[in-house]
SELUMVEX-341708 format. One record per residue: y, x, z of N, C-alpha, C, O in turn; chain; residue in three letters. Coordinates in pm, whole numbers. Atoms other than C-alpha are relative to their C-alpha. Example, Ala and Ser with C-alpha at 12.3 -4.5 7.8 and 13.67 -1.06 7.14 Angstrom:
<kolros>
> -119, 89, 0, -450, 1230, 780, 120, 90, 0, 118, 194, 66, A, ALA
> -119, -82, -6, -106, 1367, 714, 109, -77, 73, 220, -26, 90, A, SER
</kolros>
This chain:
<kolros>
> -60, -99, 81, -2189, -2692, 834, -61, 2, -144, -177, 34, -169, A, MET
> 53, 3, 138, -2213, -2732, 465, 84, 98, -81, 202, 71, -103, A, GLU
> -75, -92, 74, -2111, -2428, 265, -66, 10, -136, -187, 25, -152, A, ILE
> 41, 6, 138, -2122, -2435, -111, 83, 104, -73, 194, 139, -31, A, ARG
> -84, -91, 78, -2015, -2186, -382, 130, -68, -41, 144, -190, -49, A, PRO
> -134, 42, 47, -1660, -2208, -495, -1, 3, -158, -11, 109, -221, A, ILE
> 6, 0, 156, -1655, -2324, -864, 130, -51, -47, 155, -24, -165, A, LYS
> -126, 55, 54, -1314, -2494, -904, 109, 43, 93, 87, 95, 202, A, THR
> -113, -15, -85, -966, -2460, -776, 12, -94, 117, 66, -62, 222, A, GLU
> 10, 93, -108, -1019, -2768, -574, -90, 47, 112, -58, 37, 231, A, ASP
> 91, -57, -104, -1319, -2611, -404, 65, 116, 85, 45, 129, 206, A, ASP
> -61, -112, -60, -1113, -2301, -334, 92, -58, 100, 79, -23, 217, A, TYR
> -98, 54, -93, -827, -2504, -175, -63, -69, 114, -8, -64, 224, A, ASN
> 73, 64, -114, -1074, -2701, 37, -49, 107, 96, -44, 89, 218, A, SER
> 59, -106, -84, -1229, -2380, 163, 114, 68, 78, 96, 107, 193, A, SER
> -107, -54, -63, -891, -2244, 242, 55, -89, 121, 99, -43, 226, A, ILE
> -31, 109, -102, -814, -2556, 439, -85, 2, 109, -42, -11, 224, A, GLN
> 99, -8, -113, -1130, -2527, 630, 10, 124, 78, -14, 123, 199, A, ARG
> -25, -123, -72, -1060, -2169, 715, 104, -13, 96, 95, 37, 208, A, ILE
> -127, 22, -92, -728, -2271, 862, -36, -75, 117, 14, -50, 227, A, GLU
> 49, 79, -113, -911, -2531, 1070, -82, 82, 94, -69, 65, 215, A, GLU
> 87, -74, -71, -1165, -2285, 1186, 57, 127, 64, -3, 186, 154, A, LEU
> -69, -122, -51, -921, -1998, 1253, 7, 9, 147, 49, -86, 213, A, TRP
> 2, -13, -139, -961, -1857, 1597, -126, -44, 68, -135, -43, 191, A, GLY
> 129, 38, -56, -1317, -1980, 1639, -72, 126, 68, -59, 239, 21, A, SER
> 69, -112, -76, -1525, -1766, 1882, -114, 52, -87, -176, -24, -162, A, LYS
> 111, -58, 70, -1779, -1520, 1737, -131, -65, 59, -136, -116, 171, A, LYS
> 134, 41, -38, -2147, -1619, 1748, -6, -144, 41, -87, -184, 125, A, ASP
> 9, 143, -17, -2075, -1983, 1745, -24, -63, -144, -11, 4, -246, A, THR
> 14, 55, 130, -2150, -2233, 1468, 129, 1, -72, 126, 34, -190, A, ILE
> -134, -4, 68, -1780, -2256, 1379, 39, 143, -38, 95, 165, -145, A, GLU
> -24, -144, 34, -1748, -1866, 1396, -77, 41, -114, -25, 113, -199, A, GLY
> 82, -39, 110, -2038, -1829, 1163, 47, -59, -122, 47, 7, -226, A, ASP
> -47, 69, 119, -1899, -2092, 926, 134, 72, -49, 156, 83, -170, A, GLU
> -120, -67, 34, -1563, -1908, 934, -28, 130, -69, 42, 159, -166, A, LEU
> 37, -126, 57, -1723, -1570, 849, -57, -23, -144, -24, 50, -238, A, ASP
> 62, 27, 131, -1926, -1720, 560, 105, -45, -101, 106, -2, -216, A, LEU
> -102, 47, 86, -1624, -1908, 423, 91, 115, -52, 130, 119, -169, A, LEU
> -88, -112, 28, -1415, -1593, 433, -62, 87, -110, 5, 131, -204, A, CYS
> 75, -80, 104, -1681, -1403, 233, 3, -67, -141, 23, -3, -244, A, ILE
> 3, 79, 128, -1702, -1677, -32, 133, 5, -58, 147, 33, -177, A, ILE
> -142, 10, 59, -1324, -1710, -69, 43, 137, -51, 114, 148, -151, A, VAL
> -38, -139, 37, -1287, -1332, -90, -63, 28, -136, 4, 84, -223, A, GLU
> 70, -21, 118, -1541, -1320, -365, 74, -79, -116, 97, -21, -222, A, SER
> -67, 91, 91, -1364, -1609, -553, 130, 73, -41, 156, 94, -160, A, TYR
> -135, -64, 23, -1021, -1435, -517, -22, 119, -82, 51, 136, -179, A, GLU
> 11, -126, 80, -1148, -1104, -650, -30, -25, -141, 13, 52, -227, A, MET
> 31, 36, 138, -1283, -1272, -958, 99, -82, -74, 93, -85, -197, A, ASN
> -93, 88, 59, -997, -1510, -1023, 142, 51, 14, 229, 12, -64, A, HIS
> -135, -50, -22, -691, -1324, -888, -15, 154, 25, 8, 201, 137, A, TYR
> 19, -152, -31, -762, -945, -934, 137, 59, 23, 238, 6, -22, A, PRO
> -131, -68, -27, -493, -713, -816, -9, 134, -65, -95, 217, -35, A, ILE
> -3, -122, 80, -404, -437, -1054, 41, 114, 85, 125, 96, 174, A, ALA
> -39, -113, -75, -380, -83, -916, 143, 29, -20, 196, 4, -129, A, PRO
> -143, -39, 14, -25, 40, -844, 30, 101, -106, -54, 185, -141, A, PRO
> -55, -106, 95, 171, 240, -1093, 6, 127, 70, 56, 132, 183, A, ASP
> -1, -122, -80, 124, 607, -1009, 132, 49, 49, 139, 107, 157, A, PRO
> -130, -45, -50, 500, 680, -992, 46, -87, 117, 106, -37, 212, A, ILE
> -35, 80, -116, 552, 380, -766, -73, 35, 120, -21, 25, 231, A, ASP
> 77, -50, -125, 268, 512, -541, 60, 122, 58, 62, 143, 180, A, ALA
> -65, -130, -48, 444, 849, -526, 119, -34, 79, 136, 15, 191, A, ILE
> -121, 31, -72, 777, 691, -435, -27, -75, 124, 48, -62, 221, A, LEU
> 24, 64, -125, 618, 469, -184, -46, 99, 115, -11, 88, 233, A, PHE
> 51, -110, -105, 440, 772, -14, 121, 78, 44, 130, 112, 162, A, ARG
> -115, -74, -38, 770, 956, -20, 90, -79, 100, 146, -19, 192, A, MET
> -76, 80, -89, 949, 671, 152, -74, -11, 136, -9, -5, 240, A, GLU
> 80, 8, -125, 659, 634, 414, 22, 132, 81, 43, 129, 202, A, GLN
> -4, -126, -69, 681, 1008, 490, 145, 58, 22, 165, 165, 79, A, MET
> -127, -49, -17, 1054, 1032, 478, 39, 124, -89, 127, 202, -55, A, GLY
> -23, -118, 96, 1052, 1285, 187, 104, -18, -97, 133, -130, -138, A, MET
> -99, 3, 105, 1315, 1369, -54, -53, 58, -133, -164, 112, -136, A, THR
> 51, -62, 134, 1287, 1479, -426, -14, 156, 16, -96, 222, -49, A, LYS
> 8, -147, -20, 1352, 1834, -297, -142, 37, 62, -204, 137, 26, A, THR
> 132, -17, -58, 1035, 1801, -83, -117, -1, -100, -216, 69, -85, A, ASP
> 102, 29, 97, 834, 1691, -379, -21, 131, -95, -122, 140, -165, A, MET
> 10, -112, 96, 897, 2030, -570, -133, 77, 31, -192, 135, -60, A, ALA
> 124, -82, -25, 595, 2190, -391, -127, -70, -55, -233, -10, -69, A, LYS
> 118, 81, 59, 367, 1919, -532, 7, -11, -155, -95, -10, -224, A, TYR
> -20, 26, 144, 512, 1873, -879, 60, 113, -74, 68, 105, -197, A, LEU
> -64, -114, 76, 680, 2207, -965, 148, 4, 40, 186, -29, 153, A, GLY
> -144, -19, -13, 1055, 2273, -1008, 69, -138, 39, 7, -245, 34, A, SER
> -76, 117, -33, 1320, 2028, -901, 27, -83, -124, 29, -206, -115, A, GLN
> -11, 67, 125, 1381, 1943, -1270, -130, -80, -39, -126, -191, -92, A, SER
> 133, 65, 28, 1009, 1863, -1306, -13, -123, 91, -66, -225, 47, A, ARG
> 17, 116, -93, 1021, 1632, -1009, 86, -117, -62, 37, -229, -75, A, VAL
> -88, 100, 62, 1320, 1443, -1170, -64, -57, -118, -70, -179, -130, A, SER
> 69, 41, 121, 1137, 1425, -1496, -120, -94, 26, -140, -193, -44, A, GLU
> 124, 84, -38, 819, 1280, -1333, 46, -127, 50, 3, -232, 3, A, VAL
> -37, 116, -70, 993, 1040, -1114, 77, -92, -86, 81, -212, -58, A, LEU
> -70, 90, 85, 1205, 908, -1393, -87, -45, -122, -42, -109, -217, A, SER
> 100, 33, 102, 891, 871, -1605, 19, 59, -133, -27, 5, -233, A, ARG
> -19, -74, 126, 1001, 1123, -1868, -108, 90, -24, -126, 130, -139, A, LYS
> 116, -97, 14, 701, 1349, -1809, -114, -49, 83, -100, -89, 199, A, ARG
> 123, 48, -57, 349, 1257, -1732, -59, 96, 113, -31, 216, 113, A, LYS
> 69, -82, -101, 153, 1387, -1439, -113, 85, -59, -200, 37, -132, A, LEU
> 113, -83, 41, -66, 1679, -1506, -117, -3, 91, -109, -59, 200, A, THR
> 111, 5, -97, -408, 1734, -1361, 30, 85, 124, -16, 53, 233, A, LEU
> -41, -87, -115, -263, 2009, -1139, 81, -75, 82, 62, -65, 203, A, LYS
> -81, 77, -84, -1, 1773, -1017, -81, -99, 80, -61, -111, 200, A, MET
> 91, 99, -51, -265, 1504, -950, -72, 59, 120, -73, -1, 227, A, VAL
> 80, -69, -105, -476, 1749, -742, 96, 38, 112, 57, 30, 228, A, LYS
> -97, -40, -100, -169, 1865, -556, 40, -119, 81, 49, -110, 204, A, SER
> -44, 121, -71, -60, 1510, -470, -108, -56, 86, -86, -100, 199, A, LEU
> 122, 56, -73, -410, 1403, -370, -25, 87, 137, -48, 35, 246, A, TYR
> 23, -73, -115, -451, 1699, -141, 114, 7, 107, 92, 13, 228, A, LYS
> -117, -12, -90, -101, 1718, 2, 52, -123, 64, 93, -125, 180, A, GLY
> -48, 132, -47, -4, 1350, 27, -101, -104, 20, -71, -211, 71, A, LEU
> 120, 94, -21, -342, 1180, 32, 20, -122, -88, -25, -230, -50, A, LYS
> -5, 111, 89, -253, 959, -262, -139, 0, -85, -177, 102, -143, A, ILE
> 134, 6, 69, -591, 844, -418, 10, 39, -139, 97, -11, -210, A, PRO
> -1, -57, 136, -665, 1031, -740, -8, -117, -108, 57, -115, -212, A, ALA
> 14, 107, 105, -772, 706, -919, 132, -72, -19, 155, -125, -128, A, GLU
> -136, 58, 19, -420, 571, -862, 84, 88, -84, 146, 43, -180, A, ILE
> -78, -88, 85, -255, 884, -995, -47, 20, -144, 30, 60, -231, A, LEU
> 56, -19, 147, -483, 896, -1308, 2, -121, -77, -44, -123, -191, A, LEU
> -3, 132, 77, -421, 531, -1402, 107, 10, -103, 129, -85, -179, A, ALA
</kolros>
């Protein structure tokens, strides 16, 4: 087992290939330990080279609405009036701090996403 830092895209691709070879290895074996370490190194490389931007706040609200089977009418208790809901969801009005708090408490949408 020779594990080295990932410095290039070729190193990254080789590590991914090795992970695929080791996939399914039993825990507490040499192969299982190698798999665990490679996954940690690859994850670190990916976080540095392929960062994932946080979702758009309105997209997050729409996603949560879909997950929970909610309508725009249901959102009035979190955003205010029906017209306010339409304005927010069509991106014509920004979220207020009061709306953010309400969405966080009621729908469990992380505040850091809503404040982005």
